[in-house]
C-alpha positions as CSV (number, residue, x, y, z in Angstrom):
1,M,100.5,76.8,97.0
2,T,103.7,78.6,96.8
3,A,104.5,77.4,93.3
4,L,101.1,78.8,92.3
5,L,102.1,82.4,93.0
6,K,105.5,82.0,91.5
7,T,104.2,80.4,88.3
8,E,101.4,83.0,88.1
9,Y,104.0,85.7,88.4
10,N,106.1,84.3,85.6
11,E,103.3,83.4,83.2
12,K,100.6,86.1,83.8
13,L,101.8,89.0,85.9
14,K,105.3,89.6,84.4
15,P,103.9,90.4,80.9
16,L,101.3,92.7,82.5
17,I,103.9,94.5,84.6
18,M,106.2,94.9,81.6
19,K,103.4,96.4,79.5
20,D,102.4,98.8,82.3
21,L,106.0,100.0,82.9
22,G,107.0,99.9,79.2
23,L,109.8,97.4,79.6
24,K,111.1,95.3,76.6
25,N,113.4,92.9,78.4
26,P,111.8,90.4,80.8
27,M,114.8,90.5,83.1
28,Q,114.0,94.2,83.8
29,A,110.6,93.4,85.3
30,P,110.6,93.9,89.1
31,K,110.1,90.9,91.4
32,L,109.7,90.2,95.1
33,T,113.2,89.4,96.5
34,K,112.6,89.0,100.2
35,V,110.2,89.7,103.1
36,V,111.6,90.8,106.4
37,L,109.5,90.4,109.6
38,N,110.5,92.4,112.7
39,I,109.0,92.6,116.2
40,G,110.4,95.2,118.6
41,I,110.2,94.2,122.3
42,G,110.8,97.1,124.7
43,D,110.2,95.2,127.9
44,A,112.4,92.2,127.0
45,Q,115.0,93.0,129.7
46,N,112.3,93.2,132.4
47,N,110.3,90.2,131.3
48,P,112.3,87.4,129.7
49,K,109.1,85.3,129.0
50,L,108.1,88.0,126.6
51,L,111.1,87.4,124.5
52,E,110.5,83.6,124.4
53,A,106.8,84.1,123.5
54,S,107.8,86.5,120.7
55,V,110.3,83.9,119.3
56,E,107.6,81.3,119.3
57,E,105.0,83.6,117.7
58,M,107.5,84.6,115.0
59,R,108.3,81.0,114.4
60,A,104.6,80.2,113.9
61,I,104.0,83.1,111.6
62,S,107.1,82.7,109.4
63,G,107.7,79.0,109.5
64,Q,111.4,79.4,110.4
65,K,113.5,80.1,113.4
66,P,113.9,83.9,114.1
67,V,117.0,85.8,115.2
68,V,117.0,87.7,118.5
69,T,118.2,91.3,117.8
70,K,120.3,93.0,120.4
71,A,120.9,96.7,121.2
72,K,123.9,98.2,119.4
73,K,124.3,101.2,121.7
74,A,123.6,101.9,125.4
75,I,120.9,104.6,125.8
76,S,120.5,105.7,129.4
77,N,117.2,107.6,128.9
78,F,115.6,104.3,127.8
79,K,117.5,102.2,130.5
80,L,119.1,100.3,127.7
81,R,122.5,98.6,127.8
82,E,124.5,97.4,124.8
83,G,123.9,93.8,124.0
84,V,120.4,93.5,125.7
85,P,117.8,91.8,123.5
86,V,115.4,94.3,122.0
87,G,113.6,92.4,119.3
88,V,113.0,89.4,117.0
89,M,113.4,89.3,113.3
90,T,113.4,86.9,110.4
91,T,114.0,87.1,106.6
92,L,112.0,85.0,104.2
93,H,113.3,84.0,100.7
94,G,112.0,81.7,98.0
95,D,109.0,79.5,98.6
96,R,108.5,80.6,102.2
97,M,108.4,84.2,101.0
98,Y,105.7,83.5,98.4
99,D,103.8,81.4,100.9
100,F,103.8,84.1,103.6
101,F,102.9,86.8,101.0
102,L,99.8,84.8,100.0
103,R,98.8,84.2,103.6
104,L,99.3,87.9,104.4
105,V,97.2,89.2,101.4
106,N,94.4,86.5,101.5
107,F,94.0,85.7,105.2
108,S,95.7,88.1,107.6
109,L,95.1,91.6,106.1
110,P,91.3,91.0,105.7
111,R,91.2,90.3,109.5
112,V,92.3,93.8,110.4
113,R,89.5,95.8,111.9
114,D,88.0,98.5,109.6
115,F,90.5,97.6,106.8
116,K,90.2,99.8,103.8
117,G,93.5,99.0,102.2
118,L,97.1,99.8,102.8
119,P,98.4,103.4,102.6
120,P,100.2,104.0,99.2
121,R,102.8,106.3,100.8
122,A,104.8,103.6,102.7
123,F,107.3,103.1,99.9
124,D,111.0,104.0,100.7
125,G,112.0,105.5,97.3
126,R,113.6,102.3,96.0
127,G,110.4,100.2,95.5
128,N,110.3,98.5,98.9
129,Y,107.1,98.7,101.0
130,T,106.8,98.5,104.7
131,I,103.6,97.6,106.6
132,G,103.3,98.4,110.3
133,L,100.8,96.2,112.2
134,K,99.5,97.1,115.6
135,E,98.9,93.6,116.8
136,Q,100.1,90.1,115.8
137,L,96.6,88.6,116.3
138,I,95.7,89.1,112.6
139,F,97.7,85.9,111.8
140,P,95.6,82.7,112.1
141,E,98.6,80.8,113.4
142,I,98.6,82.8,116.7
143,N,96.4,81.4,119.5
144,Y,94.8,84.2,121.3
145,D,94.8,82.4,124.6
146,K,98.5,82.0,124.7
147,I,99.3,85.6,124.1
148,E,101.6,87.1,126.7
149,K,101.2,90.7,125.4
150,I,99.8,92.3,122.2
151,M,102.7,93.6,120.2
152,G,103.1,95.3,116.9
153,M,105.2,94.1,114.0
154,N,106.9,95.5,110.9
155,I,106.7,93.7,107.5
156,T,109.0,94.9,104.8
157,L,108.4,93.7,101.2
158,C,111.7,94.1,99.4
159,T,111.5,94.2,95.6
160,S,114.0,94.4,92.7
161,A,112.3,97.6,91.5
162,E,114.3,100.7,91.2
163,T,111.5,103.2,91.7
164,D,108.4,103.5,93.8
165,E,106.2,103.4,90.7
166,A,107.7,100.0,89.6
167,G,107.3,98.6,93.1
168,R,103.7,99.8,93.4
169,C,102.9,98.3,90.0
170,L,104.5,94.9,91.0
171,L,102.7,94.7,94.4
172,K,99.4,95.9,93.0
173,H,99.5,93.1,90.4
174,M,100.5,90.6,93.0
175,G,97.3,91.4,95.0
176,L,98.5,93.8,97.7
177,P,95.5,95.9,98.6
178,L,96.8,99.5,98.3
179,R,94.4,102.4,98.7
180,K,93.9,104.8,95.8
Protein backbone atom coordinates (compact mmCIF):
# COMPACT_ATOMS: atom_id res chain seq x y z
CA MET A 1 0.00 0.00 0.00
CA THR A 2 2.76 2.41 0.86
CA ALA A 3 4.73 1.79 -2.31
CA LEU A 4 1.50 2.63 -4.15
CA LEU A 5 1.44 6.27 -2.99
CA LYS A 6 5.20 6.68 -3.45
CA THR A 7 5.14 5.34 -7.01
CA GLU A 8 2.01 7.32 -7.82
CA TYR A 9 3.76 10.47 -6.61
CA ASN A 10 6.88 9.78 -8.69
CA GLU A 11 5.07 8.71 -11.86
CA LYS A 12 1.86 10.76 -11.96
CA LEU A 13 1.78 13.52 -9.34
CA LYS A 14 5.28 14.96 -9.69
CA PRO A 15 4.80 15.95 -13.38
CA LEU A 16 1.43 17.55 -12.54
CA ILE A 17 2.92 19.49 -9.63
CA MET A 18 5.84 20.64 -11.77
CA LYS A 19 3.43 21.83 -14.47
CA ASP A 20 1.21 23.67 -11.95
CA LEU A 21 4.17 25.39 -10.27
CA GLY A 22 6.08 26.04 -13.52
CA LEU A 23 9.16 24.05 -12.47
CA LYS A 24 11.68 22.64 -14.97
CA ASN A 25 13.86 20.42 -12.75
CA PRO A 26 12.19 17.36 -11.13
CA MET A 27 14.36 17.83 -8.02
CA GLN A 28 12.60 21.16 -7.38
CA ALA A 29 9.21 19.51 -7.02
CA PRO A 30 8.02 19.56 -3.39
CA LYS A 31 7.51 16.27 -1.58
CA LEU A 32 6.27 15.05 1.78
CA THR A 33 9.30 14.73 4.10
CA LYS A 34 7.82 13.73 7.48
CA VAL A 35 4.63 13.57 9.54
CA VAL A 36 4.73 14.57 13.21
CA LEU A 37 1.98 13.36 15.57
CA ASN A 38 1.58 15.03 18.98
CA ILE A 39 -0.84 14.55 21.87
CA GLY A 40 -0.72 17.04 24.75
CA ILE A 41 -1.77 15.61 28.12
CA GLY A 42 -2.49 18.24 30.74
CA ASP A 43 -3.55 15.82 33.50
CA ALA A 44 -0.58 13.46 33.14
CA GLN A 45 0.93 14.34 36.51
CA ASN A 46 -2.38 13.75 38.32
CA ASN A 47 -3.31 10.57 36.43
CA PRO A 48 -0.35 8.36 35.35
CA LYS A 49 -2.71 5.88 33.64
CA LEU A 50 -3.61 8.63 31.18
CA LEU A 51 0.01 8.82 30.02
CA GLU A 52 0.25 5.05 29.54
CA ALA A 53 -3.05 5.00 27.64
CA SER A 54 -1.84 7.82 25.37
CA VAL A 55 1.39 5.98 24.63
CA GLU A 56 -0.55 2.87 23.62
CA GLU A 57 -3.00 4.87 21.47
CA MET A 58 -0.15 6.67 19.71
CA ARG A 59 1.59 3.33 19.13
CA ALA A 60 -1.60 1.92 17.57
CA ILE A 61 -2.13 4.99 15.36
CA SER A 62 1.45 5.46 14.17
CA GLY A 63 2.81 1.91 14.20
CA GLN A 64 5.92 2.86 16.16
CA LYS A 65 6.89 3.64 19.74
CA PRO A 66 6.24 7.28 20.71
CA VAL A 67 8.41 9.56 22.85
CA VAL A 68 7.08 11.00 26.12
CA THR A 69 7.67 14.78 26.09
CA LYS A 70 8.48 16.58 29.34
CA ALA A 71 8.01 20.17 30.49
CA LYS A 72 11.05 22.36 29.79
CA LYS A 73 10.13 25.07 32.29
CA ALA A 74 8.24 25.24 35.56
CA ILE A 75 5.04 27.31 35.36
CA SER A 76 3.43 27.86 38.74
CA ASN A 77 0.08 29.06 37.37
CA PHE A 78 -0.41 25.67 35.70
CA LYS A 79 1.04 23.74 38.69
CA LEU A 80 3.72 22.45 36.35
CA ARG A 81 7.26 21.49 37.31
CA GLU A 82 10.24 21.09 35.05
CA GLY A 83 10.67 17.51 33.81
CA VAL A 84 7.04 16.45 34.36
CA PRO A 85 5.53 14.45 31.41
CA VAL A 86 3.17 16.68 29.40
CA GLY A 87 2.65 14.81 26.12
CA VAL A 88 3.42 12.08 23.66
CA MET A 89 4.85 12.54 20.16
CA THR A 90 6.22 10.56 17.26
CA THR A 91 7.74 11.39 13.88
CA LEU A 92 7.03 9.27 10.83
CA HIS A 93 9.35 8.98 7.81
CA GLY A 94 9.46 6.83 4.69
CA ASP A 95 6.96 4.02 4.21
CA ARG A 96 5.24 4.54 7.59
CA MET A 97 4.70 8.21 6.68
CA TYR A 98 3.03 7.34 3.36
CA ASP A 99 0.99 4.58 5.01
CA PHE A 100 -0.23 6.97 7.73
CA PHE A 101 -1.04 9.67 5.16
CA LEU A 102 -3.16 7.25 3.12
CA ARG A 103 -5.04 6.08 6.24
CA LEU A 104 -5.56 9.69 7.37
CA VAL A 105 -6.98 10.87 4.04
CA ASN A 106 -9.00 7.78 3.10
CA PHE A 107 -10.28 6.43 6.43
CA SER A 108 -9.85 8.83 9.34
CA LEU A 109 -10.80 12.29 8.03
CA PRO A 110 -14.08 11.06 6.48
CA ARG A 111 -15.05 9.80 9.97
CA VAL A 112 -14.99 13.36 11.39
CA ARG A 113 -18.52 14.53 12.12
CA ASP A 114 -19.83 17.20 9.68
CA PHE A 115 -16.56 17.15 7.74
CA LYS A 116 -16.50 19.64 4.88
CA GLY A 117 -12.77 19.71 4.27
CA LEU A 118 -9.72 21.08 6.06
CA PRO A 119 -9.18 24.84 6.39
CA PRO A 120 -6.70 26.18 3.80
CA ARG A 121 -5.20 28.74 6.21
CA ALA A 122 -3.35 26.23 8.44
CA PHE A 123 -0.07 26.56 6.52
CA ASP A 124 2.93 27.97 8.41
CA GLY A 125 4.52 30.08 5.66
CA ARG A 126 7.05 27.40 4.64
CA GLY A 127 4.67 24.87 3.05
CA ASN A 128 4.01 22.77 6.18
CA TYR A 129 0.42 22.04 7.18
CA THR A 130 -0.90 21.37 10.70
CA ILE A 131 -4.18 19.61 11.42
CA GLY A 132 -5.75 19.89 14.87
CA LEU A 133 -8.09 17.06 15.82
CA LYS A 134 -10.53 17.27 18.73
CA GLU A 135 -10.67 13.54 19.39
CA GLN A 136 -8.52 10.52 18.65
CA LEU A 137 -11.57 8.34 17.96
CA ILE A 138 -11.52 9.05 14.23
CA PHE A 139 -8.72 6.50 13.81
CA PRO A 140 -10.06 2.98 13.27
CA GLU A 141 -7.16 1.51 15.29
CA ILE A 142 -8.54 3.02 18.52
CA ASN A 143 -11.02 0.87 20.46
CA TYR A 144 -13.76 3.11 21.88
CA ASP A 145 -14.30 0.87 24.94
CA LYS A 146 -10.67 1.17 26.08
CA ILE A 147 -10.56 5.00 25.95
CA GLU A 148 -9.48 6.55 29.27
CA LYS A 149 -10.25 10.13 28.17
CA ILE A 150 -11.03 11.77 24.82
CA MET A 151 -8.02 13.88 23.86
CA GLY A 152 -7.08 16.06 20.93
CA MET A 153 -4.10 15.61 18.68
CA ASN A 154 -1.94 17.67 16.31
CA ILE A 155 -0.73 16.28 13.00
CA THR A 156 1.92 18.25 11.12
CA LEU A 157 2.60 17.40 7.49
CA CYS A 158 6.13 18.63 6.73
CA THR A 159 6.98 19.20 3.08
CA SER A 160 10.08 20.26 1.18
CA ALA A 161 8.08 23.16 -0.30
CA GLU A 162 9.46 26.67 0.18
CA THR A 163 6.12 28.47 0.01
CA ASP A 164 2.54 27.84 1.11
CA GLU A 165 1.39 27.75 -2.53
CA ALA A 166 3.81 24.93 -3.37
CA GLY A 167 2.79 23.02 -0.21
CA ARG A 168 -0.90 23.52 -0.99
CA CYS A 169 -0.37 22.26 -4.55
CA LEU A 170 1.49 19.16 -3.31
CA LEU A 171 -1.04 18.23 -0.61
CA LYS A 172 -4.02 18.85 -2.87
CA HIS A 173 -2.58 16.56 -5.57
CA MET A 174 -1.84 13.90 -2.92
CA GLY A 175 -5.51 13.92 -1.94
CA LEU A 176 -5.70 16.07 1.21
CA PRO A 177 -9.27 17.47 1.27
CA LEU A 178 -8.70 21.24 1.56
CA ARG A 179 -11.66 23.61 1.42
CA LYS A 180 -11.82 26.26 -1.26
